Structures are given as structure tokens and as C-alpha cells.
C-alpha positions in Angstrom: 0.0 0.0 0.0 2.9 2.4 0.7 4.1 1.9 -2.8 0.7 3.0 -4.2 0.0 5.8 -1.7 3.6 7.1 -1.0 4.6 8.8 2.2 4.5 12.6 1.7 5.5 14.2 5.0 5.5 17.9 4.3 8.5 18.8 6.4 10.7 16.4 4.4 10.2 18.2 1.2 9.0 21.7 2.2 11.9 23.5 0.4 11.3 21.5 -2.8 7.6 22.1 -2.5 8.1 25.9 -2.3 10.5 25.9 -5.3 8.2 23.7 -7.4 5.2 25.8 -6.5 7.0 28.8 -8.0 8.1 26.9 -11.1 4.5 25.9 -11.7 3.5 29.5 -11.3 5.9 30.6 -14.0 4.5 28.0 -16.4 0.9 28.7 -15.3 1.4 32.4 -16.0 2.6 31.6 -19.5 -0.7 29.8 -20.0 -2.6 32.7 -18.5 -0.8 35.1 -21.0 -1.8 33.1 -24.0 -5.2 31.6 -23.3 -8.5 33.4 -23.8 -10.4 34.0 -20.6 -12.9 31.3 -19.5 -15.4 31.7 -16.7 -14.1 30.9 -13.1 -10.5 31.3 -14.4 -10.7 27.8 -16.0 -8.2 28.9 -18.6 -5.3 29.1 -16.2 -4.9 25.6 -14.4 -2.5 22.8 -15.3 -3.6 19.2 -15.8 -2.3 15.9 -14.5 -0.7 13.6 -17.0 0.8 10.1 -16.9 4.2 11.7 -16.5 3.5 15.0 -14.6 1.7 18.2 -15.3 0.8 20.0 -18.6 -0.6 23.2 -19.8 -2.3 21.5 -22.7 -2.1 23.2 -26.1 -1.9 27.0 -26.0 -2.3 29.3 -29.1 0.5 31.4 -30.4 -0.2 33.0 -33.8 -0.8 30.2 -36.3 0.8 27.6 -34.0 0.1 26.0 -30.7 2.6 25.0 -28.0 2.5 23.0 -24.8 4.7 23.0 -21.7 4.9 19.9 -19.5 6.6 18.9 -16.3 7.9 15.3 -16.6 8.4 13.9 -13.1 9.6 10.5 -14.4 12.5 11.8 -16.4 12.7 15.0 -14.4 12.6 17.4 -17.4 10.6 20.4 -18.5 9.4 20.0 -22.1 8.2 22.7 -24.5 6.7 21.4 -27.8 5.2 23.3 -30.7 2.7 22.2 -33.3 5.2 22.6 -36.1 7.5 19.9 -34.5 10.0 22.3 -32.8 10.8 21.4 -29.3 13.1 22.3 -26.4 13.6 20.8 -23.0 15.9 21.1 -19.9 16.5 19.1 -16.7 14.5 19.6 -13.6 17.2 19.8 -11.0 18.2 22.1 -8.1 18.2 25.6 -9.5 16.9 29.0 -8.3 13.5 30.3 -9.4 15.4 33.1 -11.2 17.4 30.5 -13.2 14.3 28.5 -14.0 12.6 31.7 -15.2 15.6 32.8 -17.3 15.9 29.3 -18.8 12.3 28.8 -19.8 12.0 32.2 -21.3 15.2 31.8 -23.3 13.9 28.4 -24.6 10.6 29.9 -25.6 12.4 32.7 -27.5 14.5 30.0 -29.3 11.3 28.5 -30.5 9.9 31.8 -31.7 7.4 32.0 -28.9 7.4 35.5 -27.6 5.5 35.5 -24.3 5.7 38.0 -21.6 4.4 37.5 -18.0 4.0 39.5 -14.8 6.8 38.2 -12.7 5.2 38.6 -9.3 4.0 35.3 -7.7 0.4 34.9 -6.7 -1.2 33.7 -3.4 2.1 33.7 -1.6 2.9 36.0 1.3 6.2 37.9 1.1 6.7 36.9 -2.6 9.8 37.7 -4.5 9.6 38.4 -8.3 10.5 35.3 -10.3 13.5 37.0 -12.0 14.9 38.1 -8.6 14.3 34.9 -6.6 17.6 33.2 -5.8 16.3 32.0 -2.4 14.1 29.1 -3.5 16.4 26.6 -5.3 15.6 23.1 -4.0 14.6 20.1 -6.0 14.4 16.7 -4.5 13.5 14.4 -7.4 12.2 11.6 -5.2 9.7 13.9 -3.4 8.7 15.7 -6.6 7.8 12.3 -8.1 5.9 11.2 -4.9 3.8 14.4 -5.0 2.9 13.7 -8.7 2.0 10.1 -7.8 -0.4 11.4 -5.1 -1.9 13.8 -7.7 -2.5 10.8 -10.0 -4.3 9.0 -7.2 -6.4 12.1 -6.4 -7.1 12.8 -10.0 -8.6 9.3 -10.5 -10.7 9.6 -7.3 -11.9 13.2 -8.2 -12.8 12.1 -11.7 -14.9 9.2 -10.4 -16.6 11.5 -7.9 -17.1 14.1 -10.7 -19.0 11.5 -12.8 -21.8 11.3 -10.2 -22.9 14.9 -11.0 -24.8 16.0 -14.1 -25.0 19.7 -13.2 -22.3 22.2 -14.0 -18.9 20.9 -12.7 -15.4 22.0 -13.3 -12.7 19.8 -14.8 -10.3 18.1 -12.4 -7.5 20.7 -12.6 -4.3 21.9 -10.8 -4.3 25.5 -9.6 -0.8 26.7 -9.5 -1.7 29.7 -7.4 -2.6 27.7 -4.3 -0.7 24.5 -5.5 -3.7 22.2 -5.2 -5.7 19.8 -7.3 -9.5 20.5 -7.2 -12.9 19.8 -8.7 -15.9 22.0 -8.1 -19.7 21.4 -8.3 -22.2 24.2 -8.9 -25.8 24.5 -7.8 -26.7 26.9 -10.7 -27.6 29.7 -8.4 -25.7 33.0 -8.1 -23.6 33.6 -5.0 -23.1 36.8 -3.1 -20.0 38.8 -4.1 -16.9 37.2 -2.6 -15.2 39.4 0.0 -11.8 38.5 -1.3 -8.8 36.6 0.0 -5.1 37.5 0.9 -2.7 37.8 -2.0 -5.4 37.2 -4.6 -7.0 39.9 -6.8 -10.6 40.6 -5.8 -11.8 40.2 -9.4 -10.3 36.7 -9.6 -12.1 35.6 -6.4 -15.4 37.1 -7.6 -15.1 35.4 -11.0 -14.2 32.1 -9.4 -17.1 32.2 -6.8 -19.8 34.0 -8.9 -22.1 31.0 -8.2 -22.8 28.6 -5.3 -20.1 25.9 -5.1 -19.2 22.7 -3.4 -15.5 22.3 -3.9 -13.0 19.6 -2.9 -9.4 19.0 -3.5 -5.9 17.9 -2.4 -3.0 20.0 -1.4 0.4 19.1 0.1 0.3 21.3 3.2 1.9 24.5 2.0 0.7 27.9 3.2 1.2 27.1 6.9 -1.0 24.1 7.3 2.0 21.7 7.4 0.6 18.4 6.3 -0.9 16.9 3.1 -4.7 16.7 3.1 -7.8 16.3 1.2 -10.2 19.2 1.8 -13.8 20.3 1.1 -15.6 23.6 1.5 -18.7 25.5 0.3 -19.3 29.0 -0.8 -21.4 30.6 0.5 -21.2 28.4 3.6 -24.8 27.5 4.7 -25.9 27.1 8.3 -25.4 23.6 9.4 -22.7 22.8 6.9 -20.1 21.9 9.5 -22.3 19.1 10.9 -21.7 16.7 8.0 -23.0 13.1 8.6 -21.0 10.1 7.6 -17.5 11.5 7.7 -14.9 8.8 7.6 -12.6 8.2 10.5 -9.9 10.8 10.7 -11.9 13.6 8.9 -13.0 16.7 10.8 -14.2 20.3 10.3 -11.5 22.8 10.8 -13.1 25.9 12.4 -10.2 28.2 11.6 -10.1 27.3 7.9 -13.8 26.8 7.6 -13.2 23.6 5.7 -13.5 19.8 6.1 -10.1 18.1 6.3 -9.1 14.5 5.7 -5.4 14.2 6.4 -3.6 12.3 3.7 -1.9 10.1 6.3 -5.3 9.1 7.7 -6.5 8.0 4.3 -3.2 6.3 3.5 -3.4 4.3 6.7 -6.9 3.0 6.1 -7.7 -0.5 5.0 -9.3 0.9 1.9 -8.0 4.4 1.2 -10.0 4.8 -2.0 -13.3 4.2 -0.2 -12.3 6.6 2.6 -11.6 9.4 0.3 -14.7 8.9 -1.8 -16.8 8.8 1.5 -15.2 12.1 2.5 -16.0 13.7 -0.8 -19.6 12.4 -0.8 -20.4 13.3 2.8 -19.1 16.8 2.6 -20.9 17.4 -0.7 -24.2 16.2 0.9 -23.6 18.5 3.8 -23.5 21.5 1.4 -26.3 20.3 -0.9 -28.7 19.5 1.9 -28.0 22.5 4.0 -28.3 24.9 1.0 -31.3 23.0 -0.5 -29.7 22.2 -3.8 -32.0 20.5 -6.3 -30.2 17.2 -5.9 -32.7 15.2 -8.0 -31.9 17.4 -11.0 -28.2 17.7 -10.4 -27.1 14.1 -9.6 -26.7 11.0 -11.7 
């Protein structure tokens, strides 16, 4: 079981996590700069692949190009629709060096892309081109993280299939460094009050309608441990009293979210069943408390 659900103690790879987070933000901002806007900022996430993370195809003039993190070979690949390609090794290097390298490789391919170099959703952020502080890359833990994303992606996709209302793709948000999927009731939500280090317009676009959202993140941002999470916006009265939570799951009053520690799921006799029970019970808490039309929205 440990081989399938790898150990991912946050403290053991915190420096690598911080560096990789910033690398994915650089790639994500390239996607943001080239893609047309889609509701709820769905044009910006990355997607899990059988080797890592990808932008999918992005337009550039008469061509398209794609950027992918390969956590098996530990390389960053850039490929264009005309067959041109560049790549470089993922290894210990500063964020500034990663930024300089990827922008130079894009220029070599004739892909002129400019991005805002300030990181997002990170307190005390350093511009990418000036950040020589974050430079760690532990290949083993980077690969473990991707393998957990593969597990989560499969479970979230299965959970997503149960819903026939509006639902997001299963996608990786580089701003917060988490994999997520979101269900919508179809009703408008009150204007979001905003969140630290995120533009107000971004938050109001993302939460323009009622949502039940769940995901996985490695514990960055001060939480300190990998976990599955679930939350609602707006949060209805009674939401915190979810019935049927699996052992180890709880409602975190400070965060206003349900939490299932990754280690609790990993240690269970049937981790898959535990995670799916967590996703279902927290969704039902939102849908019932907010009186969603479940008969019309569920398969």
C-alpha cells in the first residue's frame, strides 16, 4: 500500500515544494498570458498527466505549443505544433534561473511570451526573475507528489462523474498549488469578500455562483501536512455538521473547511473508499443545508 500511496510528510520536502510551487506559477502564467479567458478562471490551471503536469495546447499566432513537467525523467518539455521542441532538466536551481531558462527556450522556438513576474497567493513573494532564495529540487519527493496527484485525479474524476449539473474539470491550480474539482448548484452567489494575496476580481469570478468544492494539497501555506479538503461558498448554516464523515476527517473551524489528512486516508484498510466517502459526505452537507435540487443535479 505504501508503494501505491507514497509517504508525503511535508517537512521532508518543504523546500522542494516551495520551489516547485513557484516553477509551476511561471508555467501557469505563460498559460494565462496566451489563453482566452474562461469563466471561473478555468483557462489558467494545469492538468495531471501520466508523466507529470501539462498546460495542454496554447495558441500562439498560427501555431500552438505545450509545456509539460515530466516527473519520471525530471525534465521540462516545450513542444510546438510545427514539431519544434526544447527541454531542460529539472534539478536544483533557483526560481530566477528557471525563469531565465524557460523564457530563453521559448524565445529560441519563436514563442514571444511576456508574463507578470510577481508570484500569486504567496505572502512575502519575490519576483521570479529576482528569486535566488528558492532553489531546492528533491526528485524523489517531486515524483511522490505527482504520484499522489495521480491518485487524487482518479478519485476526483470518479466523484465528478456522479454529478450532471455544472462541474469543473479536475485541474491543478498553480496559485494555491492544489488539485481541485468544483460542483455548482446553478444559483448566483453573493459577491466574494476577497482573500489574501489574490485579486478581488479573480475571487469574484471564481465564486460567482454557489459551489461545493473539494481537492488535495500538500500542506503549503502554513497548514503543514498533506490533506484532502472540502468547502462550500457561501457556507450555509449547518454545513459543519456533516453526517457520515470517515474516521480521521474533521471540520477545521479556523479554515472553515473539512479536512481529511492524507496520512489518515493512506493508513486506512481501503484508502480509496475513505476518500470517496469524505467527498460524498461533505458534498451532501452542502447540498442538503443549502437546499440544492439534488434530483436534477445528480446522476
